[in-house]
Structure formats: C-alpha cells, structure tokens
N, C-alpha and C positions, 0 to 999 in steps of 0.2 A: 541518539534520537531515532535511529532506524528501528531499534527494537520496540520503541514506543509506538511508532506508526504501524508496525506489524501487529502489535497487540490490539491497537484500535481497529485495524481491519478485521482481525479475527472476531472481535466483539461485535462489530457492525454486522458481519456475516451471520453471527448467531441471532442477532435481533431480527434481521430480515428473514432468517429461516423460521423464526418462532412465530411471527405475527403477521396477520393480514390486516387490512385497513379496518375491518370490523372487530379486530381483537382475536379472531380465531387463529389456530395454529396453521402454519403453512411451511413447507420445506422448499428450499431451492431445488431445482432439478438435480437429482443425484448424479455425481460424476461417475462415468463408467469405469470398471476395473478390468484391466487386460487379463486375458485367460492365463497368461504366464507371469502374473504379478510377482510371485516370489523369486523366480529366476531373473526377472527384470530388475528387481531391487538388488539382488546379489551382483548382477553385472554392473549396475550403477555404483555399488560400493567399491568395486574393483578399481574405479577411476580415481577415487579419493579426491574429488573436486568439491564436495559439499562443504560450504562454509569457508572456502579458501578466498584469499584476497583477490582483487582485480589483477589481471595479467595483461601485459601490453599487446600480445599477439591476439588475444580474444577481443580486447577493446577496439583494436584496429578494424577487425571484421564488423563489429557492431557499428562503428562510425561509418564504415563503407555502406552497410545496409541502410542506415538512416538517410544517407545522401542518395543512394541508388534508387530507393523506393519513395523518397520524399515523405518520410514518416517521422513524427517527433519521438516515438518510443520504439526501441528495438531490445528484445530480451533473448538471452540464451537461458532457457528454463530447464532445470533438472528436477524431475518429479520424484520426490521421496514418498514414503508411506502416507504421511498426513500433511505434507507441505511441498511447496515448490521453492527451490533456491535459484536465484538469478546469478549465474556466473558472469553474465553481461547484463547491464541494465542502463542502457543509454536513454536519457530523458526521464528516468524514474528514480526517485531518491531512495526507495526501499530495496532491500536485497532478498526478500522472501515474502510469501503470503501463504495462507492455509490452502490446502489442496481443494477444499470444498468450493472456493470461489475461483479456482483456476480454470481458465479457458484451455490451457495447455493439457490439462488432465483429459479433456475431450479429444484433443488433437492426437494424443499418443495411441489411441485405439484405432486410428485411421492409417491406411497404408500410404496415403498421399496428403496433400495440403488440406487443412481445414480452413475454409474461407467463409468469413461472416461479413456480409456487406454492411449490415446495420444491426448491432446487437440489441437495440431497443425493440426490434421487430422479430427477434428470434426468441421463441418461448423458452428455450433452454437458458437464456442469459438476460432476458428483459428485466428480471427482478434482482439481478446480481449487484451487490454493493459496489463493484468496480465499474458498473455501468451507470448506476444511479448517483454515485459519488466519485471523487477523484480516483483514478484519472479519467473518468467519464468515457469509458471505452465504447466506441461505435463500430469502427472497422477493426477486424482482426484477421490475420493470415498466419498460420503456424505450420511448419514442416517438421515432422518427427526426425529425431536424431537416432539413426540406426547403428548399434554396435556391430562389429564384424560378425558376431554370433547371431545377429538378427533381433536382439532385444531393442525396444524403443526406450531410450533413456530420458528423453525430454524433447524439447523443440527449439528451433529458432523461430521467433515470432515477431510480427510487425503489428503495431497498434497505432490508431489515430482516434482523436476525439470527434472526427467528422466521418460520416459514412462514405463508403466508396462502392459504386454500383458494380464494378467489375474488377477482376484480377485476371489479366490476360495470360495466354499461353507463354508469352515471353517472360512475364512476371513469374510464372510458376517455374520455368526453367532456371531463371536467375536465383530464385529462393532455394531451389533444390541444389544448385551448385554451391550456394553459400553454406547450406547445411553440411554439405560434403567437406567444405573447407574447415568448418568448426569441428566436425568429427575427426578430421585428420589431426588437429591439434590436441583433441581429447585423447586420441590413441597414443600420441607421443608422450603425453603426460602420464598415461597409465604405465607404459613400458618403463619410463624413467623411475616411477615409484617402485615398480616390481624389482628393477635392477638394484635399487638401494636396500631392499629388504633382505634378499637371500640369493646368493649366487646359484645354488642348486635349483631353487624355484625359478630363478631367472632363466637358466638354461632349459628347463622343462618347457616353460612358456615360449622361449625363443624359438624352439623347434617348430612351433605352429604359427609363429607370428608372420604376418604379411610383409613385415619390414626386415631388411637385412640387419642381422645382429652379429657383431664381430667383437672378439676379445683378443688382446695381444699383450705381450710383456713390454718392459721398458726398452727392449732392443728392437721392437717392431715386429717380432715374430708372432704369427697367428696362433692362438691357443683355442679359439672357438670360431666356428664358421657355419651358420645355419643354412637351411635350404633356400631361403629367400635371398641370401647373399649369393648363392650359386646362380640363381636366376638373374639377379640384378647385375652382377659383375662378369658372369660368364666363366668363372673358375670353379672347379669342384673343390670339395674340402680336401681331397688328397693333393690336388695341385697346390693349394694354398699352404699346406703343411710344409712345403719345401720352399716357400717364398716369404718375403717380408711384406708387410702392409704397404711398403713403399710403392709397389706396383699398382696400387689403387689411386695414387696421388698424381694428378696432372701437374705439368710444369708451372701452371698459374699460381699454385700455392705450396709448391715443394719446399720453399725456404721456411714457410711457417711450420710445416710438418717436421723438418729437421731441427728447427729451434725447439719445438716441443719435446722431441726425443732427447735432446741435449739436457733439457731441464730435468727430465725423469732420471737420466743417468747420473745427474749431479744431486739427486735427492730433493729436487725442487718440485713445486706444484705446477702442473700445466696451466697456462693462462686460459686455455679454452675449456678447461674442465667444468663440469656442471653447467654447461651452456648449450643452447641449441643455435647452430649457425647454418647459414646457407653457403655452400661451396660447390665446386664441381667434382664429380667422381669420374674415374677413368676405367672403362671396361676393357676386357681382354682383347677385343678387336680394335682397340685404340680410340674408340669414340668416347666423347665426353658427354655428360648429362648433368643437369642441375639437380642438386641433392641437398637434403636437410640432414645434418650431422648432429646428433646429441651425444656428447662425450662425457665420460666420468672416469674417475680413478679410484682404486681401493688397494689396500695392502693385503698381500697374501704371504705371510711370514716376513721375510726380509726383502721381498721384491714388491714392485708396484705393478699392478695390472691396469690395463686400459680397456674400457668398454665403449662401443659405438653403436648407436642405432642409426641406420642410414635409410633414408626414404627417397625414392625417385619422385621429384616434385615437378616434373615436366608438365603433367596435366594440370596440377594445382596452379602452377605459375601461369599457364595459359588461361585457366579459368579466372584467376585473380586479375590478370591483365585485361581480360574481356570485361569483367565486372567493373573494374576501376575505370576502364574506358567508357563503359555505359554511364557511369556516374559523372563523367566529365565531358562527354561528347554528345552533341545533338544528333539524334539518330537519322534525321532526314538529310542534313547538310554535311555531316562530319565536321562541322565547326565546333569550337568549345561551347558548352551550354552556360546557362545563367550561373550555376554554382561555381564552375571553374573560372568564369569571368570575375565573379566577386572575390574569389581567393587571389587571383592574379592582381586585380586592382588594389586590394588591401596590402599585398606584399610590396607592390611598387611604392605605394604612398608611405607605408611603414618604414621603408628604406630611405625616405625623404628624397626620392628622385623625381624630377619634373616629369609631367605626363600630360597628354592631350586625350580627351575622350570625345569621340564622334558617335553620337546616338542617331541611328537611322530608322525611319519608319516609312514604309512604302505608301505611295499615293495611288488610290484606285484599285488596290489589290482585292478588296472585298467583291468588287464587281466581277473579277476573274472567277472567283469561286462560285458566285451566284449565277453567272451566265454560262460558264464552260465546265463547271464542276471542280471537285477537289483534286482530281488527278492533274488537271491543268494548273491549279494553284500550287500543288506540290512541285510540279515541273518548274514553274517560275521561281519559287523559293530556292530550289537547288541551283538554278542558273544565276540568281542574284548572289548566292553564296560564293559561287565560283568567280564571278566578276569582282566581288568585293575582295576576295582573297588575292586575286591576281593583281588588283590595283593597289593593294596594301602590303607590298612585299616587306616593307620596313616596320610593319606593325609588331608590337609585342604580342598582341593577341587579337584575333577577330572572332567574334562570338555571335550566336543567335540567341536572343533573350526569350524568344517565343513568338508564335504567330508570324507577323510580318515585321518584327522589330529586330534590328541588328545593332552591333556596337563594335567599334574598333578602338584599341588602346595603343597610342603612339608614344614613342619616347620624346622627351623634350616638351617645352611649353612655348615654342615660337609661334606667335599669333599669325604671322604672315604665312608660314608653312602650313599651319592648321587650316587656314582659309583656302589655300591652294589645293590641299588634299580634299577638303570638303567639296569644292567646286568640281574637282576631277571626278569624285564619286557621283555627284549629281548627274554629270554628263554621261558617265559610263553606265550607270544603272538605269538611266532613262532611255537607253537605246531599245528598239523594239525586240520582243521575244516571239518565239514561234512554238505552237503546240498543235499537233495533228492537222497541220496545214493552215491553222488559224494564226493570224498576226495578233499579238497582244501588246498593248501599250499601257505602261504604268510609269509612275514617276517616283521620286523619293524626296523626302524632307529630312534635313539633318540639323541637329543641335550640337554646338561645339562648346566645350568647357575645358579650361586649363588649370592645372595644379602646379604650384600652390596658389596661383593668383586668385582663382575662384573658390577653392577650398582644398585643404589637405586631408579631408576626411572622406572616405569612399562614398557614403550615402549622400552627403551634401554635394559632392562633385557630380555624381550621377543625377541628382535632383537638378543641379544647375544645367546640365546638358538637356534634361527633360524639359525644363522651362524654355530653353532656347529652341528646342524642337517645337514646342507648342507655338512659340512666336512664328517660326517658319511656316507652320501649317496655317495659322491665322492670317499670315501675310500673303497667302495665295498658293502655297505648296510648291514643290519642284524647286526648292532653294535651300540655302543653309542660313543659320543665324548664330552669331557668337553670343554667349551669355553676357548679360549686363546685370549689375546688382539691382537695378530698378525692376527687373523682371521678377525677382523674388518678392519685392514689395507689392507688385501688382498681384502676384499669386496669393499672397497673404490677404490682400484686400478682396480678391475674388472669392477665396474660401469663406471669408466673413460674410460676403454678399450672398453666397450660396446658402449659408446657414440662415440668413435673414429670409430668403425665399421660402425655405422649409417651414420656418416659424410663421411666415405670413399666411401660408396655406393652412397650417394647423389652427391659426388664430382667426381665420375667416376674413382676412384683409383683402382678398381678391374680390372683385365685383365685375359684373358684366354690364357693358354699355352696348347700345344698339344704334346702328345707323340705317336710315331708311333706304330702300331700293324701290325705284318707281318706274312706271311705264313712261317712255319718252313722249309718246303721243299726247297723253292727257295728265301726266304727273300723278296718276293713280298709284297708291301704295300697293306694291306686289309682294314685298318681303322686307327683311332686315338682316343685317350681318351682325352677329354677336362678337364683340371685341372686349378683350380683357383690360381692366384697369386695376391698379394697386393703390389702395388707400393706406399709404405709408404713414405710420404714426408720427414721424418727424418731418418727412419731406413732402407730405401732402399727396395729392392725386398724381400718380405716375402713369404715363402712357406705355404701351408695349415696347417702344424703342428703348426704354430705360432698363428693361429686364428680360425681354423675351428670348434673346439670343442665349443668355446664360441658362434660363429656365429650360429651354428646349433640349439642352444637353444633359440635364440632371435626371437621376433615377425617378424623381417624382413626376416627370413630365406626363407619362401615361395616366397617372392618377388625377393630375390637374386637368388633363384633357377630358377625362370621363366626367369630372365635375362640371366643366364647361358644357359638354353635350347634354347632360341631364338637366342642368339649370336652364339652358336656352330652350330646350323642348318643353319644359314645364311652363315657362313663360309664354311660349307660342301657343300652347293649349289654351291659356287664358285669353289671349288676344284674338284667337280664331272664333271666339264666341261672338265678337262684333265684326271681325274681318275674316270671313270664312275661308277665302282662298289664299290667305297670307302664308308665306313660307319663311324658314329661318336658315341662314347660312352660318355654318360652324367651321372654324379653321381647325385642322388636325395637326398634331405634332407628328413628326416622322416616327418617333418612338412608339406611337399608338399603332402604326402600321406594322411594326415588328413585334408587338406584344402578344399576338396570337389570339386575342379575345375581342378584337374590335367588332367583328360581325355580331358576335353574341351580345355585346353591350348595346349595339344599335338596335337589335331586335328587342331586347328587354326594355329599352327606353321607349320605343314606339308602342309597345304593349302597355307599359305603365302610363303613358300620357295619352293613349288612345288617338295618336296622330296617324294619318295616312303616311305611307313612306315618302310620297312625293312632296310632303310638306317640309322635308328635311333635305338640305343640300350641304354636302361635305366639301370643303375647299381644300384643294391639294396644291402644294408648292412644287416647283419644278424638281427639286431634289428627290422627292418621292417617286415621280414618274421616271426620272433618269436612272433609277436603280435597275430597271429593266430585268427583273428576276421573276421567276415563275410564281413565287409566293405572292408578290404584289399584284401580278396580273390576275391571279385566281381570286384574291380578296376583292379587288375592284369589280371583277365580273360578278361575284356573289352579291356585292352591295347594289350593283346595277339591277340584277335580277330581283332583288328585294324591292326595287322601285325608288331607291334613294337617289337624289341628284348628285352628280360629281362635277364640280367646277374646277377648271384649270386657272389658278390664280396668277396674276401678273404675266399673262401670256405675251411673249415677244421680247421679254427683257433678258432672257438667258440663252441657253444652248439647245433648247428643245427643238426637235425637228418635226417635220410634218408626219413622219412615220409614227410618232407617239400618238397622234390623233387617230391613226388607224388601229394601233395596237391596243389602246386602252379605251374603255367605254365612257369617255368624258361627255357630259351632257351640256356643259356651258363653258364658254371662254370669257375670261375677265380681262378687258383691255386695261393695261397699266396706266396709272395717272400720268406717268412721264410722257406718254404720247398724247394724252388729252390736253395737257397744259398749254401747248403752243399749236394746237391743231388749226387755229384760225390764221396763224402767221407763218408756220413752217410747213412747206409743201411735203417734206419727207415724213413728218409726223402724220400729216393728213393721209399720205399714201399708206403708212403702216396701219392706221385705223381702218381705212377702206379695205386693206388686204385681210385684216382679221375678220371684218364683217363678211367679206366674200368667202373666207374659209368656213365661217360658221354656217352660212347658207349652203355651201357645197357639201359639208359633212352632216347637215341636219342638226346643228347645234345651236342653242340659244347663245346670245352675246349680251354682255353688260359692260358699260364703260364706267371706270372708277375715276374719282377726282374731278368731277364736274363742278365748277365753281362759278361760272358765268352763264348768262343767257345766250351769249354768242356761241359758246361751246355746245349748249343744249340744242341750239338751232342747227348747228352743223350736223350733230348726231341725228336729229330728226330728218334733215334733208337727205341723209345717207342711209336712212332706214335702220338705224341702230334701235333695237326694241326696248332696251332698259338702260338705266343709268343710276349712279350713286355718287354722292359728293356733298360738299358744304352748301351748294345751291339749294338742296332739298332739306338739309339738316345735318348738324354735327352729331357725332356719337353722344348719346345721353343715357342716363340710367333708365330703368324700366318704368318707373312712375312718370317721369317727364315725357318719355316716349308715348306712353298711353294718353297723357293729357293732350299732346300735340296732334296725334294721328288717329287715335281710336274712334273719335267722333265722326270725322270727315272721311277718313280713308284716303286722304290726299296729302301731298307735300307741297 
C-alpha cells in the first residue's frame, strides 16, 4: 500500500507543478541543491540506511519527539538524489516522497532549524501538494542531521496540520539535542556496517573514528586499539598490548564478560554478538562511565575475533533524561504533566487495580492574573503544587493538567478516605498566599471519582471526576463533590440543550420583548428594557430563566448578544420617531466584555441606526464589575466617553462594594425587585432602598427601581424621590408590536 501512496503523491506533485487554475503551466518553487551535493550523497550512502526497516532505537526517539513537542507527525528524513526516505515516520503511513515536494530538501541547505509557522502563507510551500492535501502540512520545523565530516544527510522534522506562531529558544535546543541523538545512532549503524564488510577497511576507518574501536581474540587479548580508545579509557595502544580486555570491565558485569569468553573458547557463539547494549566501561583511573557497546565476532582462520565499538554516552544519557523529563514533567511546577498522568492512569486501570481520582480546579485564580499579573499567577500555581504534593504523600501521582487544573491519583477506592482527602485538600489549598507583599486569597473545587465503581476506563473515569467538579463549582465553589451516575445523565441532557440553543439562534427562534421604564412622578415613558424570549417549537414561549444561564456560558453568547444589541437599537430608532427622548436598555453577556470588539460593535450600531449614544444604556451584572481588571475598566471608560449609559443591574444583592462605584463610570443604579417587593412592610428593605437612592444622589447617578407591582410601592418611591421605576404595574414585557400599540400613542404607562 505504501508504494501506491508514494506513487500517488508523486503524480499529484507533477499535476500541481504543471497547471495553474487557468490551465497555464506553473512549477512548484524549486528545491535548493547544496553546493556539496555529490559528496553529501556519497556520505549518505556510507550509512546504508536507505530503504531499511524500522528500528526500535530510532522509533523510540520519534515517539519521544511526538510527545515532547506535542505534534502528530515526526520524521527522520534522509534526502537522496530525487527522493526522501523516512527512517522514522511517526503519524504518517508512507515511508518516502519525491524530493520535489520535500520540505526537508529546503532544511538541509540551512545551518540551523528551518521553522515554518504556516505553510499556507509561505510562497515556497503554499502550492505544495502536501499542504493542499494529506497530511495538510501547516507547521514545520526541521533540524539538519550533520555527519561527522560536515555533510547534511537529512533532517529530524516536526509536522502539524495546525499552524504554530512560534518555536521558542527552548524548542530549538530540544530539537537540536534530539537531532544529535539520532545522528549518534546513525553513526553506530555506519560503523557496524563497515565492520561487517572488510576488516582492512574497518581498521582504516577505525583510526579516524570518534568512537573507541577495539578488537581482541577469544582469550581477551587486544589485537587492535584505536586513538579514540586511548582517549576514552586512558590506556595507550602499547599498554593494552600487554593487557587483557578484562581491565576495561567493571565488577558490575564481569560475570557476563567471563561467560562470553568461555563460550568463545568452547567454539560457541557469543550471546551479545551483533547487538548494541548499554553497559559501564572502566577507565585506567578506576572511574566508570556509561557506554554503548556494539559487539560482533568473525572467524580468522581457526580462531574467533571479537570487535567492539564503544561510545561514551554520558552526554547522550543526560540529554535523553532531560528530554524525557521535559516530555513528562510540567515545567512550572515540576509535577507530572498531562501526558504522564494519562499513561499512569491507563497503566493503573489496565492492571485492574482500584483507584481514586481527585480533579482540582482553582477558584478565583483568573483574578490573580488579571489584577497582579502573570508573575503572581505563576507564583501561586507553584505554591499550590507544593501544598498539593505535601498533602498527597500516598498518591500514586500528582499532576498539573494545565492552567489552574490539577489532579491526584490515589490507590484504592474507599469512598470515606477519598472524601477525607478531598476535604483536606480544600482546606490546605484555600489558605492565603503571598506575593510581593500582597495577600492572595483563592479557593479550590474538587471532583472525586472512584474506579472501578464509576468506570474502569481512563477517559470515562476522568470525565466522571470532571462532572463532579462541575457540580462542585455550580454548588458554590470551595468544596468537593463525589461523582453520581445522575450527573452523567444531566450532562447528556445539558449537551442536548446546548445544541438546541445553537439551532434556536440559527433558526431565528429568539425574540425580543420590551418592558416599559417610566418616570415615577407622572408615569411618563422614558425607556424600555430589551429582554430575550425563546419561541420554542415544542415548549412554547420560554423566559430567560429557562435558558439564559446555559446560553451565557456558550461560545455563541457574544454573537447572540450582538444580535440583541442591533435588534433593540433598530427597534428604538423606529419608536423615537414618535417618542423622541426614549432610550433602550440592553443586557450584556460577560463574554461580550471579553470579546475585544464590543466598543467597535456599539459604534457601528449607533452609526447604522443614527441613534445618539445617550439613547443606549448597557446593563452590567455584578460579575462583570467584580472582575476588577484593567481591560474591563478601559472598555467601560471608552463606552462612557462615547456617551453610552452604563447601568449597574440588581445593585445591593451581591458582594459589590462602594469602591466599585468610584472605580467604574456607572451612570445608573437599578434597585433589585427583592428589596421593592416588601418595601411597605419591611423596614430593612425600606432602608436598603433609601440607601441606594442616597448613593445615587451622592455619586451623581440616576436610579431606577425594578419589580414595582402595586400603587403602594410606587407611592413609597415617589415619597422618597426615586426618579424612575419599572415593573408589572406599568406593563409586562411584550413583543415590539404590542409595545408600540400600548405606549407609542400616549407616551405613558
């Protein structure tokens, strides 16, 4: 099958080379030819790796690269005269392509890494069939493979079908180290091949090899000792002529060495022959070092000779350990990362051992980043990691999944112990933090799931913990919840409801209703609040309480919010023809504040509808104002300077402090209906209403009371100089046509 795919790719490339959209001829950007092309091809041929089957040591490095860089495709590409052969092809089913479509052909003319953030925007590759068709290359990074003599034989390259805007200095270092590891293995293979072809040629090459090359007889007596062996072990060739190879063998594997010599003396084959193994070497000064031994035997007359290529792998092992550590460890916290966690969980469940998953998500962490900066956020994350690790001594693994999300895997499935540990973590992690003299208060919510009770499959178990975490967040945060099967049923229903909401918006099922706002003194109509309704095809007309909480959390919220804004302003433009001073109140989704384009949209709508800015009032819920970040403050200031009104909805019901009224340019306070309802019978409610009215006068803000349903409530508001009111006493929310019929003619409610 692979040969067929290669043939197809070659033909595709010829088609793309030959034709433009208008039928004229056009060639792909020609690949560059290195100045030393012939010597490069000769050097490549010396490695005898073209068209060889996969090898475990190469595949291991490919898998490491895929995990380390989080890319789906990793290739070790060797560039021949007219094709590239993939010695490693992780994530790609083919083993070669023509050179004319090869990205690596461009990489080998560079001295460093070729980095392509988005191939569709690079004129060298935008028409390449590997970009326009499978594997749909967008991101590419390739590091040339340098032979010891300097020729560039190919590359180690990373590929993704998604663009990547940057490739950091750390990424470059890691890819460079990885290329060095690949080249190490290629060099070992080259020497192994040479050794099997000709002893004379082997000795000639061995003299200039950077690796120690040693030959001995079946008695262990040294017959060949190159200069690199002198440097590595510390013995000169003359010294080794008088010694046995036994002096190179540390105690840790001396028994293996002696057993192999016994086999040779008895005419048997060495068990370690024709293999590459990692063992320790012993230097003249008595020190040991990690080494790679490639051993082989051959017959010379009636005797057996032994050859060994020995390489000091101290640096390679350090690099491998560092790269494997990077692939498994979160750089900020030194905890295990998501990949290592998934492997650990899968191994635990595959062994059918009981386990407990605690999934943690910090409460209020975003505010730390927004108010104190990312340095403070990083400091808190590191402190959380230390507390979590210290409190989870018996955990199989503690990991950071990303952002402010952590997870602990505990042995056993005891519900009582799981709850006790979750409660302890809530307490420990919720203790105050400090950064640069500032006290930082955050909390944590935890979802708990048990295996095999809740699932014996990794993804389902983590999903169960996630659903329990969602319940903990919804129930008030700063707590833990244990998974229950009903939570999955709720999640399924919620996903179905979310899909309904998307379809409702696409199908035009949302409609705006309008509730009048009036002057308390004479019930003159001053404005209206636009309120969403859903004309559900089966359940009839639904009020916001039935869907708004879910809708506000969905990605379509900004788009729906924009539709509300445009629709309400267009309607107001019609009504102002008969009620010139009327204004409209529009509720904002929090997601609109974070979208980055709210100011632009408001400006566009005002121009489109020819409304003055003060005809529009945007209603803000407490959550928006409590964000307390510079971006929110700047946006509200810009809207205020534009002339748009800003109303603080449901003031007095939450945690908003007086300082928010000073910090943000709010123009109107809305007294919540919960205080108006019993204002005639409850002195405390009456006091709250009067307090808000006093704040409004003191801060120069307008005030409107919501939920006015009786004449007695209206009289109280009039007596206490509340300027405006809204509620069923003046009219329920109705559609645009009914609103016009009731209020357009008289301008009163």
